[in-house]
mmCIF file of the N, C-alpha and C atoms, coordinates in Angstrom:
data_MODEL
# 
_entry.id   MODEL 
# 
loop_
_atom_site.group_PDB 
_atom_site.id 
_atom_site.type_symbol 
_atom_site.label_atom_id 
_atom_site.label_alt_id 
_atom_site.label_comp_id 
_atom_site.label_asym_id 
_atom_site.label_entity_id 
_atom_site.label_seq_id 
_atom_site.pdbx_PDB_ins_code 
_atom_site.Cartn_x 
_atom_site.Cartn_y 
_atom_site.Cartn_z 
_atom_site.occupancy 
_atom_site.B_iso_or_equiv 
_atom_site.pdbx_formal_charge 
_atom_site.auth_seq_id 
_atom_site.auth_comp_id 
_atom_site.auth_asym_id 
_atom_site.auth_atom_id 
_atom_site.pdbx_PDB_model_num 
ATOM 1   N N  . UNK A 1 1  ? 3.559  96.119  89.796 1.00 0.00 ? 1  UNK A N  1 
ATOM 2   C CA . UNK A 1 1  ? 4.792  96.481  90.449 1.00 0.00 ? 1  UNK A CA 1 
ATOM 3   C C  . UNK A 1 1  ? 5.260  97.829  89.896 1.00 0.00 ? 1  UNK A C  1 
ATOM 4   N N  . UNK A 1 2  ? 5.559  98.762  90.759 1.00 0.00 ? 2  UNK A N  1 
ATOM 5   C CA . UNK A 1 2  ? 6.017  100.086 90.375 1.00 0.00 ? 2  UNK A CA 1 
ATOM 6   C C  . UNK A 1 2  ? 7.538  100.141 90.369 1.00 0.00 ? 2  UNK A C  1 
ATOM 7   N N  . UNK A 1 3  ? 8.084  100.883 89.422 1.00 0.00 ? 3  UNK A N  1 
ATOM 8   C CA . UNK A 1 3  ? 9.531  101.016 89.338 1.00 0.00 ? 3  UNK A CA 1 
ATOM 9   C C  . UNK A 1 3  ? 10.054 102.022 90.356 1.00 0.00 ? 3  UNK A C  1 
ATOM 10  N N  . UNK A 1 4  ? 9.205  102.961 90.782 1.00 0.00 ? 4  UNK A N  1 
ATOM 11  C CA . UNK A 1 4  ? 9.611  104.000 91.740 1.00 0.00 ? 4  UNK A CA 1 
ATOM 12  C C  . UNK A 1 4  ? 8.629  103.990 92.901 1.00 0.00 ? 4  UNK A C  1 
ATOM 13  N N  . UNK A 1 5  ? 9.125  104.175 94.110 1.00 0.00 ? 5  UNK A N  1 
ATOM 14  C CA . UNK A 1 5  ? 8.246  104.062 95.277 1.00 0.00 ? 5  UNK A CA 1 
ATOM 15  C C  . UNK A 1 5  ? 7.224  105.205 95.409 1.00 0.00 ? 5  UNK A C  1 
ATOM 16  N N  . UNK A 1 6  ? 7.555  106.372 94.847 1.00 0.00 ? 6  UNK A N  1 
ATOM 17  C CA . UNK A 1 6  ? 6.634  107.508 94.948 1.00 0.00 ? 6  UNK A CA 1 
ATOM 18  C C  . UNK A 1 6  ? 6.562  108.237 93.613 1.00 0.00 ? 6  UNK A C  1 
ATOM 19  N N  . UNK A 1 7  ? 5.521  109.038 93.466 1.00 0.00 ? 7  UNK A N  1 
ATOM 20  C CA . UNK A 1 7  ? 5.391  109.854 92.262 1.00 0.00 ? 7  UNK A CA 1 
ATOM 21  C C  . UNK A 1 7  ? 6.539  110.858 92.172 1.00 0.00 ? 7  UNK A C  1 
ATOM 22  N N  . UNK A 1 8  ? 6.956  111.379 93.317 1.00 0.00 ? 8  UNK A N  1 
ATOM 23  C CA . UNK A 1 8  ? 8.063  112.339 93.337 1.00 0.00 ? 8  UNK A CA 1 
ATOM 24  C C  . UNK A 1 8  ? 9.366  111.685 92.842 1.00 0.00 ? 8  UNK A C  1 
ATOM 25  N N  . UNK A 1 9  ? 9.623  110.452 93.263 1.00 0.00 ? 9  UNK A N  1 
ATOM 26  C CA . UNK A 1 9  ? 10.820 109.743 92.811 1.00 0.00 ? 9  UNK A CA 1 
ATOM 27  C C  . UNK A 1 9  ? 10.759 109.489 91.303 1.00 0.00 ? 9  UNK A C  1 
ATOM 28  N N  . UNK A 1 10 ? 9.584  109.152 90.795 1.00 0.00 ? 10 UNK A N  1 
ATOM 29  C CA . UNK A 1 10 ? 9.420  108.914 89.361 1.00 0.00 ? 10 UNK A CA 1 
ATOM 30  C C  . UNK A 1 10 ? 9.637  110.205 88.582 1.00 0.00 ? 10 UNK A C  1 
ATOM 31  N N  . UNK A 1 11 ? 9.108  111.311 89.091 1.00 0.00 ? 11 UNK A N  1 
ATOM 32  C CA . UNK A 1 11 ? 9.276  112.601 88.416 1.00 0.00 ? 11 UNK A CA 1 
ATOM 33  C C  . UNK A 1 11 ? 10.745 113.024 88.409 1.00 0.00 ? 11 UNK A C  1 
ATOM 34  N N  . UNK A 1 12 ? 11.443 112.807 89.512 1.00 0.00 ? 12 UNK A N  1 
ATOM 35  C CA . UNK A 1 12 ? 12.867 113.128 89.591 1.00 0.00 ? 12 UNK A CA 1 
ATOM 36  C C  . UNK A 1 12 ? 13.658 112.323 88.564 1.00 0.00 ? 12 UNK A C  1 
ATOM 37  N N  . UNK A 1 13 ? 13.350 111.030 88.442 1.00 0.00 ? 13 UNK A N  1 
ATOM 38  C CA . UNK A 1 13 ? 14.033 110.178 87.468 1.00 0.00 ? 13 UNK A CA 1 
ATOM 39  C C  . UNK A 1 13 ? 13.720 110.624 86.040 1.00 0.00 ? 13 UNK A C  1 
ATOM 40  N N  . UNK A 1 14 ? 12.471 111.002 85.778 1.00 0.00 ? 14 UNK A N  1 
ATOM 41  C CA . UNK A 1 14 ? 12.090 111.462 84.439 1.00 0.00 ? 14 UNK A CA 1 
ATOM 42  C C  . UNK A 1 14 ? 12.807 112.763 84.094 1.00 0.00 ? 14 UNK A C  1 
ATOM 43  N N  . UNK A 1 15 ? 12.893 113.677 85.040 1.00 0.00 ? 15 UNK A N  1 
ATOM 44  C CA . UNK A 1 15 ? 13.604 114.943 84.808 1.00 0.00 ? 15 UNK A CA 1 
ATOM 45  C C  . UNK A 1 15 ? 15.080 114.703 84.520 1.00 0.00 ? 15 UNK A C  1 
ATOM 46  N N  . UNK A 1 16 ? 15.697 113.780 85.251 1.00 0.00 ? 16 UNK A N  1 
ATOM 47  C CA . UNK A 1 16 ? 17.111 113.465 85.039 1.00 0.00 ? 16 UNK A CA 1 
ATOM 48  C C  . UNK A 1 16 ? 17.322 112.854 83.656 1.00 0.00 ? 16 UNK A C  1 
ATOM 49  N N  . UNK A 1 17 ? 16.425 111.968 83.236 1.00 0.00 ? 17 UNK A N  1 
ATOM 50  C CA . UNK A 1 17 ? 16.539 111.351 81.913 1.00 0.00 ? 17 UNK A CA 1 
ATOM 51  C C  . UNK A 1 17 ? 16.365 112.392 80.811 1.00 0.00 ? 17 UNK A C  1 
ATOM 52  N N  . UNK A 1 18 ? 15.432 113.320 80.982 1.00 0.00 ? 18 UNK A N  1 
ATOM 53  C CA . UNK A 1 18 ? 15.212 114.379 79.993 1.00 0.00 ? 18 UNK A CA 1 
ATOM 54  C C  . UNK A 1 18 ? 16.443 115.275 79.893 1.00 0.00 ? 18 UNK A C  1 
ATOM 55  N N  . UNK A 1 19 ? 17.041 115.625 81.018 1.00 0.00 ? 19 UNK A N  1 
ATOM 56  C CA . UNK A 1 19 ? 18.231 116.475 81.014 1.00 0.00 ? 19 UNK A CA 1 
ATOM 57  C C  . UNK A 1 19 ? 19.400 115.764 80.329 1.00 0.00 ? 19 UNK A C  1 
ATOM 58  N N  . UNK A 1 20 ? 19.556 114.475 80.598 1.00 0.00 ? 20 UNK A N  1 
ATOM 59  C CA . UNK A 1 20 ? 20.635 113.707 79.971 1.00 0.00 ? 20 UNK A CA 1 
ATOM 60  C C  . UNK A 1 20 ? 20.437 113.647 78.455 1.00 0.00 ? 20 UNK A C  1 
ATOM 61  N N  . UNK A 1 21 ? 19.209 113.413 78.017 1.00 0.00 ? 21 UNK A N  1 
ATOM 62  C CA . UNK A 1 21 ? 18.926 113.340 76.575 1.00 0.00 ? 21 UNK A CA 1 
ATOM 63  C C  . UNK A 1 21 ? 19.218 114.666 75.894 1.00 0.00 ? 21 UNK A C  1 
ATOM 64  N N  . UNK A 1 22 ? 18.983 115.762 76.585 1.00 0.00 ? 22 UNK A N  1 
ATOM 65  C CA . UNK A 1 22 ? 19.258 117.069 76.019 1.00 0.00 ? 22 UNK A CA 1 
ATOM 66  C C  . UNK A 1 22 ? 20.737 117.354 75.844 1.00 0.00 ? 22 UNK A C  1 
ATOM 67  N N  . UNK A 1 23 ? 21.582 116.672 76.603 1.00 0.00 ? 23 UNK A N  1 
ATOM 68  C CA . UNK A 1 23 ? 23.030 116.867 76.502 1.00 0.00 ? 23 UNK A CA 1 
ATOM 69  C C  . UNK A 1 23 ? 23.671 115.970 75.459 1.00 0.00 ? 23 UNK A C  1 
ATOM 70  N N  . UNK A 1 24 ? 22.999 114.899 75.069 1.00 0.00 ? 24 UNK A N  1 
ATOM 71  C CA . UNK A 1 24 ? 23.563 113.949 74.118 1.00 0.00 ? 24 UNK A CA 1 
ATOM 72  C C  . UNK A 1 24 ? 23.237 114.388 72.693 1.00 0.00 ? 24 UNK A C  1 
ATOM 73  N N  . UNK A 1 25 ? 24.200 114.273 71.778 1.00 0.00 ? 25 UNK A N  1 
ATOM 74  C CA . UNK A 1 25 ? 23.931 114.685 70.396 1.00 0.00 ? 25 UNK A CA 1 
ATOM 75  C C  . UNK A 1 25 ? 22.960 113.735 69.701 1.00 0.00 ? 25 UNK A C  1 
ATOM 76  N N  . UNK A 1 26 ? 22.199 114.287 68.779 1.00 0.00 ? 26 UNK A N  1 
ATOM 77  C CA . UNK A 1 26 ? 21.323 113.472 67.941 1.00 0.00 ? 26 UNK A CA 1 
ATOM 78  C C  . UNK A 1 26 ? 22.213 112.836 66.887 1.00 0.00 ? 26 UNK A C  1 
ATOM 79  N N  . UNK A 1 27 ? 22.116 111.517 66.738 1.00 0.00 ? 27 UNK A N  1 
ATOM 80  C CA . UNK A 1 27 ? 23.014 110.836 65.810 1.00 0.00 ? 27 UNK A CA 1 
ATOM 81  C C  . UNK A 1 27 ? 22.246 109.907 64.878 1.00 0.00 ? 27 UNK A C  1 
ATOM 82  N N  . UNK A 1 28 ? 22.913 109.521 63.817 1.00 0.00 ? 28 UNK A N  1 
ATOM 83  C CA . UNK A 1 28 ? 22.339 108.650 62.798 1.00 0.00 ? 28 UNK A CA 1 
ATOM 84  C C  . UNK A 1 28 ? 23.469 107.790 62.246 1.00 0.00 ? 28 UNK A C  1 
ATOM 85  N N  . UNK A 1 29 ? 23.226 106.504 62.099 1.00 0.00 ? 29 UNK A N  1 
ATOM 86  C CA . UNK A 1 29 ? 24.209 105.591 61.503 1.00 0.00 ? 29 UNK A CA 1 
ATOM 87  C C  . UNK A 1 29 ? 23.599 104.955 60.265 1.00 0.00 ? 29 UNK A C  1 
ATOM 88  N N  . UNK A 1 30 ? 24.362 104.941 59.179 1.00 0.00 ? 30 UNK A N  1 
ATOM 89  C CA . UNK A 1 30 ? 23.903 104.381 57.911 1.00 0.00 ? 30 UNK A CA 1 
ATOM 90  C C  . UNK A 1 30 ? 25.002 103.542 57.285 1.00 0.00 ? 30 UNK A C  1 
ATOM 91  N N  . UNK A 1 31 ? 24.604 102.553 56.523 1.00 0.00 ? 31 UNK A N  1 
ATOM 92  C CA . UNK A 1 31 ? 25.538 101.828 55.667 1.00 0.00 ? 31 UNK A CA 1 
ATOM 93  C C  . UNK A 1 31 ? 25.004 101.938 54.246 1.00 0.00 ? 31 UNK A C  1 
ATOM 94  N N  . UNK A 1 32 ? 25.835 102.426 53.354 1.00 0.00 ? 32 UNK A N  1 
ATOM 95  C CA . UNK A 1 32 ? 25.424 102.671 51.972 1.00 0.00 ? 32 UNK A CA 1 
ATOM 96  C C  . UNK A 1 32 ? 26.388 101.980 51.022 1.00 0.00 ? 32 UNK A C  1 
ATOM 97  N N  . UNK A 1 33 ? 25.998 101.908 49.751 1.00 0.00 ? 33 UNK A N  1 
ATOM 98  C CA . UNK A 1 33 ? 26.933 101.429 48.737 1.00 0.00 ? 33 UNK A CA 1 
ATOM 99  C C  . UNK A 1 33 ? 28.148 102.336 48.771 1.00 0.00 ? 33 UNK A C  1 
ATOM 100 N N  . UNK A 1 34 ? 29.300 101.815 48.433 1.00 0.00 ? 34 UNK A N  1 
ATOM 101 C CA . UNK A 1 34 ? 30.557 102.534 48.564 1.00 0.00 ? 34 UNK A CA 1 
ATOM 102 C C  . UNK A 1 34 ? 30.527 103.996 48.148 1.00 0.00 ? 34 UNK A C  1 
ATOM 103 N N  . UNK A 1 35 ? 30.996 104.857 49.035 1.00 0.00 ? 35 UNK A N  1 
ATOM 104 C CA . UNK A 1 35 ? 31.075 106.292 48.770 1.00 0.00 ? 35 UNK A CA 1 
ATOM 105 C C  . UNK A 1 35 ? 32.484 106.773 49.135 1.00 0.00 ? 35 UNK A C  1 
ATOM 106 N N  . UNK A 1 36 ? 33.444 106.645 48.210 1.00 0.00 ? 36 UNK A N  1 
ATOM 107 C CA . UNK A 1 36 ? 34.824 107.022 48.523 1.00 0.00 ? 36 UNK A CA 1 
ATOM 108 C C  . UNK A 1 36 ? 34.999 108.514 48.779 1.00 0.00 ? 36 UNK A C  1 
ATOM 109 N N  . UNK A 1 37 ? 33.998 109.316 48.424 1.00 0.00 ? 37 UNK A N  1 
ATOM 110 C CA . UNK A 1 37 ? 34.103 110.765 48.605 1.00 0.00 ? 37 UNK A CA 1 
ATOM 111 C C  . UNK A 1 37 ? 33.761 111.223 50.021 1.00 0.00 ? 37 UNK A C  1 
ATOM 112 N N  . UNK A 1 38 ? 33.276 110.325 50.880 1.00 0.00 ? 38 UNK A N  1 
ATOM 113 C CA . UNK A 1 38 ? 32.900 110.720 52.237 1.00 0.00 ? 38 UNK A CA 1 
ATOM 114 C C  . UNK A 1 38 ? 34.073 110.627 53.200 1.00 0.00 ? 38 UNK A C  1 
ATOM 115 N N  . UNK A 1 39 ? 34.164 111.621 54.081 1.00 0.00 ? 39 UNK A N  1 
ATOM 116 C CA . UNK A 1 39 ? 35.212 111.670 55.095 1.00 0.00 ? 39 UNK A CA 1 
ATOM 117 C C  . UNK A 1 39 ? 34.666 112.417 56.309 1.00 0.00 ? 39 UNK A C  1 
ATOM 118 N N  . UNK A 1 40 ? 35.246 112.200 57.488 1.00 0.00 ? 40 UNK A N  1 
ATOM 119 C CA . UNK A 1 40 ? 34.798 112.917 58.680 1.00 0.00 ? 40 UNK A CA 1 
ATOM 120 C C  . UNK A 1 40 ? 34.905 114.433 58.512 1.00 0.00 ? 40 UNK A C  1 
ATOM 121 N N  . UNK A 1 41 ? 34.037 115.127 59.248 1.00 0.00 ? 41 UNK A N  1 
ATOM 122 C CA . UNK A 1 41 ? 33.970 116.587 59.302 1.00 0.00 ? 41 UNK A CA 1 
ATOM 123 C C  . UNK A 1 41 ? 33.299 117.216 58.086 1.00 0.00 ? 41 UNK A C  1 
ATOM 124 N N  . UNK A 1 42 ? 32.757 116.416 57.190 1.00 0.00 ? 42 UNK A N  1 
ATOM 125 C CA . UNK A 1 42 ? 32.006 116.959 56.061 1.00 0.00 ? 42 UNK A CA 1 
ATOM 126 C C  . UNK A 1 42 ? 30.563 117.199 56.490 1.00 0.00 ? 42 UNK A C  1 
ATOM 127 N N  . UNK A 1 43 ? 29.935 118.215 55.921 1.00 0.00 ? 43 UNK A N  1 
ATOM 128 C CA . UNK A 1 43 ? 28.508 118.418 56.111 1.00 0.00 ? 43 UNK A CA 1 
ATOM 129 C C  . UNK A 1 43 ? 27.779 117.466 55.187 1.00 0.00 ? 43 UNK A C  1 
ATOM 130 N N  . UNK A 1 44 ? 26.598 117.005 55.616 1.00 0.00 ? 44 UNK A N  1 
ATOM 131 C CA . UNK A 1 44 ? 25.846 116.037 54.816 1.00 0.00 ? 44 UNK A CA 1 
ATOM 132 C C  . UNK A 1 44 ? 24.353 116.291 54.957 1.00 0.00 ? 44 UNK A C  1 
ATOM 133 N N  . UNK A 1 45 ? 23.599 115.785 53.999 1.00 0.00 ? 45 UNK A N  1 
ATOM 134 C CA . UNK A 1 45 ? 22.142 115.754 54.073 1.00 0.00 ? 45 UNK A CA 1 
ATOM 135 C C  . UNK A 1 45 ? 21.710 114.330 53.778 1.00 0.00 ? 45 UNK A C  1 
ATOM 136 N N  . UNK A 1 46 ? 20.535 113.975 54.247 1.00 0.00 ? 46 UNK A N  1 
ATOM 137 C CA . UNK A 1 46 ? 19.969 112.664 53.935 1.00 0.00 ? 46 UNK A CA 1 
ATOM 138 C C  . UNK A 1 46 ? 18.576 112.871 53.372 1.00 0.00 ? 46 UNK A C  1 
ATOM 139 N N  . UNK A 1 47 ? 18.066 111.882 52.670 1.00 0.00 ? 47 UNK A N  1 
ATOM 140 C CA . UNK A 1 47 ? 16.706 111.964 52.143 1.00 0.00 ? 47 UNK A CA 1 
ATOM 141 C C  . UNK A 1 47 ? 16.079 110.583 52.159 1.00 0.00 ? 47 UNK A C  1 
ATOM 142 N N  . UNK A 1 48 ? 14.757 110.580 52.190 1.00 0.00 ? 48 UNK A N  1 
ATOM 143 C CA . UNK A 1 48 ? 14.023 109.329 52.178 1.00 0.00 ? 48 UNK A CA 1 
ATOM 144 C C  . UNK A 1 48 ? 13.608 108.861 53.559 1.00 0.00 ? 48 UNK A C  1 
ATOM 145 N N  . UNK A 1 49 ? 13.793 109.698 54.578 1.00 0.00 ? 49 UNK A N  1 
ATOM 146 C CA . UNK A 1 49 ? 13.407 109.365 55.948 1.00 0.00 ? 49 UNK A CA 1 
ATOM 147 C C  . UNK A 1 49 ? 12.288 110.306 56.368 1.00 0.00 ? 49 UNK A C  1 
ATOM 148 N N  . UNK A 1 50 ? 12.003 110.392 57.653 1.00 0.00 ? 50 UNK A N  1 
ATOM 149 C CA . UNK A 1 50 ? 11.000 111.333 58.141 1.00 0.00 ? 50 UNK A CA 1 
ATOM 150 C C  . UNK A 1 50 ? 11.466 112.761 57.878 1.00 0.00 ? 50 UNK A C  1 
ATOM 151 N N  . UNK A 1 51 ? 10.515 113.680 57.768 1.00 0.00 ? 51 UNK A N  1 
ATOM 152 C CA . UNK A 1 51 ? 10.830 115.083 57.462 1.00 0.00 ? 51 UNK A CA 1 
ATOM 153 C C  . UNK A 1 51 ? 11.822 115.672 58.463 1.00 0.00 ? 51 UNK A C  1 
ATOM 154 N N  . UNK A 1 52 ? 11.700 115.320 59.735 1.00 0.00 ? 52 UNK A N  1 
ATOM 155 C CA . UNK A 1 52 ? 12.611 115.859 60.752 1.00 0.00 ? 52 UNK A CA 1 
ATOM 156 C C  . UNK A 1 52 ? 14.048 115.399 60.509 1.00 0.00 ? 52 UNK A C  1 
ATOM 157 N N  . UNK A 1 53 ? 14.220 114.203 59.993 1.00 0.00 ? 53 UNK A N  1 
ATOM 158 C CA . UNK A 1 53 ? 15.561 113.675 59.704 1.00 0.00 ? 53 UNK A CA 1 
ATOM 159 C C  . UNK A 1 53 ? 16.082 114.273 58.403 1.00 0.00 ? 53 UNK A C  1 
ATOM 160 N N  . UNK A 1 54 ? 15.243 114.250 57.369 1.00 0.00 ? 54 UNK A N  1 
ATOM 161 C CA . UNK A 1 54 ? 15.652 114.799 56.074 1.00 0.00 ? 54 UNK A CA 1 
ATOM 162 C C  . UNK A 1 54 ? 15.969 116.288 56.168 1.00 0.00 ? 54 UNK A C  1 
ATOM 163 N N  . UNK A 1 55 ? 15.253 117.013 57.006 1.00 0.00 ? 55 UNK A N  1 
ATOM 164 C CA . UNK A 1 55 ? 15.433 118.451 57.097 1.00 0.00 ? 55 UNK A CA 1 
ATOM 165 C C  . UNK A 1 55 ? 16.587 118.897 57.969 1.00 0.00 ? 55 UNK A C  1 
ATOM 166 N N  . UNK A 1 56 ? 17.166 117.985 58.713 1.00 0.00 ? 56 UNK A N  1 
ATOM 167 C CA . UNK A 1 56 ? 18.269 118.347 59.612 1.00 0.00 ? 56 UNK A CA 1 
ATOM 168 C C  . UNK A 1 56 ? 19.572 118.483 58.837 1.00 0.00 ? 56 UNK A C  1 
ATOM 169 N N  . UNK A 1 57 ? 20.437 119.325 59.323 1.00 0.00 ? 57 UNK A N  1 
ATOM 170 C CA . UNK A 1 57 ? 21.800 119.373 58.799 1.00 0.00 ? 57 UNK A CA 1 
ATOM 171 C C  . UNK A 1 57 ? 22.626 118.362 59.577 1.00 0.00 ? 57 UNK A C  1 
ATOM 172 N N  . UNK A 1 58 ? 23.498 117.648 58.911 1.00 0.00 ? 58 UNK A N  1 
ATOM 173 C CA . UNK A 1 58 ? 24.273 116.590 59.554 1.00 0.00 ? 58 UNK A CA 1 
ATOM 174 C C  . UNK A 1 58 ? 25.759 116.832 59.349 1.00 0.00 ? 58 UNK A C  1 
ATOM 175 N N  . UNK A 1 59 ? 26.545 116.351 60.294 1.00 0.00 ? 59 UNK A N  1 
ATOM 176 C CA . UNK A 1 59 ? 27.998 116.388 60.208 1.00 0.00 ? 59 UNK A CA 1 
ATOM 177 C C  . UNK A 1 59 ? 28.501 114.955 60.276 1.00 0.00 ? 59 UNK A C  1 
ATOM 178 N N  . UNK A 1 60 ? 29.329 114.562 59.310 1.00 0.00 ? 60 UNK A N  1 
ATOM 179 C CA . UNK A 1 60 ? 29.898 113.212 59.291 1.00 0.00 ? 60 UNK A CA 1 
ATOM 180 C C  . UNK A 1 60 ? 30.942 113.137 60.405 1.00 0.00 ? 60 UNK A C  1 
ATOM 181 N N  . UNK A 1 61 ? 30.786 112.163 61.308 1.00 0.00 ? 61 UNK A N  1 
ATOM 182 C CA . UNK A 1 61 ? 31.745 112.017 62.410 1.00 0.00 ? 61 UNK A CA 1 
ATOM 183 C C  . UNK A 1 61 ? 32.657 110.807 62.241 1.00 0.00 ? 61 UNK A C  1 
ATOM 184 N N  . UNK A 1 62 ? 32.167 109.754 61.611 1.00 0.00 ? 62 UNK A N  1 
ATOM 185 C CA . UNK A 1 62 ? 32.984 108.556 61.374 1.00 0.00 ? 62 UNK A CA 1 
ATOM 186 C C  . UNK A 1 62 ? 32.621 107.961 60.023 1.00 0.00 ? 62 UNK A C  1 
ATOM 187 N N  . UNK A 1 63 ? 33.630 107.420 59.341 1.00 0.00 ? 63 UNK A N  1 
ATOM 188 C CA . UNK A 1 63 ? 33.429 106.755 58.051 1.00 0.00 ? 63 UNK A CA 1 
ATOM 189 C C  . UNK A 1 63 ? 34.276 105.485 58.048 1.00 0.00 ? 63 UNK A C  1 
ATOM 190 N N  . UNK A 1 64 ? 33.665 104.376 57.648 1.00 0.00 ? 64 UNK A N  1 
ATOM 191 C CA . UNK A 1 64 ? 34.392 103.108 57.560 1.00 0.00 ? 64 UNK A CA 1 
ATOM 192 C C  . UNK A 1 64 ? 34.109 102.489 56.194 1.00 0.00 ? 64 UNK A C  1 
ATOM 193 N N  . UNK A 1 65 ? 35.110 102.462 55.331 1.00 0.00 ? 65 UNK A N  1 
ATOM 194 C CA . UNK A 1 65 ? 34.988 101.867 54.002 1.00 0.00 ? 65 UNK A CA 1 
ATOM 195 C C  . UNK A 1 65 ? 35.403 100.403 54.100 1.00 0.00 ? 65 UNK A C  1 
ATOM 196 N N  . UNK A 1 66 ? 34.639 99.525  53.467 1.00 0.00 ? 66 UNK A N  1 
ATOM 197 C CA . UNK A 1 66 ? 35.019 98.108  53.503 1.00 0.00 ? 66 UNK A CA 1 
ATOM 198 C C  . UNK A 1 66 ? 34.552 97.383  52.247 1.00 0.00 ? 66 UNK A C  1 
ATOM 199 N N  . UNK A 1 67 ? 35.219 96.279  51.973 1.00 0.00 ? 67 UNK A N  1 
ATOM 200 C CA . UNK A 1 67 ? 34.848 95.405  50.870 1.00 0.00 ? 67 UNK A CA 1 
ATOM 201 C C  . UNK A 1 67 ? 34.582 94.033  51.475 1.00 0.00 ? 67 UNK A C  1 
ATOM 202 N N  . UNK A 1 68 ? 33.414 93.477  51.183 1.00 0.00 ? 68 UNK A N  1 
ATOM 203 C CA . UNK A 1 68 ? 33.051 92.188  51.755 1.00 0.00 ? 68 UNK A CA 1 
ATOM 204 C C  . UNK A 1 68 ? 32.028 91.488  50.893 1.00 0.00 ? 68 UNK A C  1 
ATOM 205 N N  . UNK A 1 69 ? 31.231 90.624  51.529 1.00 0.00 ? 69 UNK A N  1 
ATOM 206 C CA . UNK A 1 69 ? 30.209 89.855  50.826 1.00 0.00 ? 69 UNK A CA 1 
ATOM 207 C C  . UNK A 1 69 ? 29.195 90.740  50.109 1.00 0.00 ? 69 UNK A C  1 
ATOM 208 N N  . UNK A 1 70 ? 28.960 91.939  50.654 1.00 0.00 ? 70 UNK A N  1 
ATOM 209 C CA . UNK A 1 70 ? 27.988 92.864  50.056 1.00 0.00 ? 70 UNK A CA 1 
ATOM 210 C C  . UNK A 1 70 ? 28.647 93.810  49.065 1.00 0.00 ? 70 UNK A C  1 
ATOM 211 N N  . UNK A 1 71 ? 29.902 93.594  48.748 1.00 0.00 ? 71 UNK A N  1 
ATOM 212 C CA . UNK A 1 71 ? 30.624 94.478  47.837 1.00 0.00 ? 71 UNK A CA 1 
ATOM 213 C C  . UNK A 1 71 ? 31.267 95.610  48.608 1.00 0.00 ? 71 UNK A C  1 
ATOM 214 N N  . UNK A 1 72 ? 31.455 96.741  47.948 1.00 0.00 ? 72 UNK A N  1 
ATOM 215 C CA . UNK A 1 72 ? 32.076 97.909  48.556 1.00 0.00 ? 72 UNK A CA 1 
ATOM 216 C C  . UNK A 1 72 ? 31.000 98.708  49.284 1.00 0.00 ? 72 UNK A C  1 
ATOM 217 N N  . UNK A 1 73 ? 31.129 98.857  50.598 1.00 0.00 ? 73 UNK A N  1 
ATOM 218 C CA . UNK A 1 73 ? 30.164 99.608  51.385 1.00 0.00 ? 73 UNK A CA 1 
ATOM 219 C C  . UNK A 1 73 ? 30.872 100.662 52.222 1.00 0.00 ? 73 UNK A C  1 
ATOM 220 N N  . UNK A 1 74 ? 30.096 101.641 52.643 1.00 0.00 ? 74 UNK A N  1 
ATOM 221 C CA . UNK A 1 74 ? 30.600 102.690 53.518 1.00 0.00 ? 74 UNK A CA 1 
ATOM 222 C C  . UNK A 1 74 ? 29.639 102.822 54.685 1.00 0.00 ? 74 UNK A C  1 
ATOM 223 N N  . UNK A 1 75 ? 30.155 102.622 55.891 1.00 0.00 ? 75 UNK A N  1 
ATOM 224 C CA . UNK A 1 75 ? 29.374 102.836 57.113 1.00 0.00 ? 75 UNK A CA 1 
ATOM 225 C C  . UNK A 1 75 ? 29.655 104.264 57.570 1.00 0.00 ? 75 UNK A C  1 
ATOM 226 N N  . UNK A 1 76 ? 28.578 105.001 57.848 1.00 0.00 ? 76 UNK A N  1 
ATOM 227 C CA . UNK A 1 76 ? 28.702 106.423 58.166 1.00 0.00 ? 76 UNK A CA 1 
ATOM 228 C C  . UNK A 1 76 ? 28.012 106.690 59.502 1.00 0.00 ? 76 UNK A C  1 
ATOM 229 N N  . UNK A 1 77 ? 28.660 107.458 60.351 1.00 0.00 ? 77 UNK A N  1 
ATOM 230 C CA . UNK A 1 77 ? 28.025 107.958 61.570 1.00 0.00 ? 77 UNK A CA 1 
ATOM 231 C C  . UNK A 1 77 ? 27.930 109.466 61.427 1.00 0.00 ? 77 UNK A C  1 
ATOM 232 N N  . UNK A 1 78 ? 26.734 109.987 61.711 1.00 0.00 ? 78 UNK A N  1 
ATOM 233 C CA . UNK A 1 78 ? 26.472 111.411 61.582 1.00 0.00 ? 78 UNK A CA 1 
ATOM 234 C C  . UNK A 1 78 ? 25.930 111.954 62.890 1.00 0.00 ? 78 UNK A C  1 
ATOM 235 N N  . UNK A 1 79 ? 26.176 113.237 63.142 1.00 0.00 ? 79 UNK A N  1 
ATOM 236 C CA . UNK A 1 79 ? 25.567 113.938 64.257 1.00 0.00 ? 79 UNK A CA 1 
ATOM 237 C C  . UNK A 1 79 ? 24.867 115.170 63.711 1.00 0.00 ? 79 UNK A C  1 
ATOM 238 N N  . UNK A 1 80 ? 23.751 115.506 64.334 1.00 0.00 ? 80 UNK A N  1 
ATOM 239 C CA . UNK A 1 80 ? 23.016 116.688 63.912 1.00 0.00 ? 80 UNK A CA 1 
ATOM 240 C C  . UNK A 1 80 ? 23.915 117.910 64.089 1.00 0.00 ? 80 UNK A C  1 
ATOM 241 N N  . UNK A 1 81 ? 23.976 118.745 63.058 1.00 0.00 ? 81 UNK A N  1 
ATOM 242 C CA . UNK A 1 81 ? 24.775 119.966 63.099 1.00 0.00 ? 81 UNK A CA 1 
ATOM 243 C C  . UNK A 1 81 ? 23.826 121.135 63.311 1.00 0.00 ? 81 UNK A C  1 
ATOM 244 N N  . UNK A 1 82 ? 23.878 121.714 64.485 1.00 0.00 ? 82 UNK A N  1 
ATOM 245 C CA . UNK A 1 82 ? 22.950 122.805 64.819 1.00 0.00 ? 82 UNK A CA 1 
ATOM 246 C C  . UNK A 1 82 ? 23.542 124.132 64.475 1.00 0.00 ? 82 UNK A C  1 
# 
């Protein structure tokens, strides 16, 4: 069973998906042991991942500090800073 009735329709859908992906920011979400020094709008780096991730510059967009069963943790959302 084909998802698109013609090759042209499939190519059009692929082009639209590629264009949409190019407009969306590259993002990364992490949860780490408590980091009270982190706040939105800070520049950040990461390490221990693939070279493309480690080598990128990141901007902190969201930070959520919490205390729970795992102790003090910080959930961080980052976007690639170009």
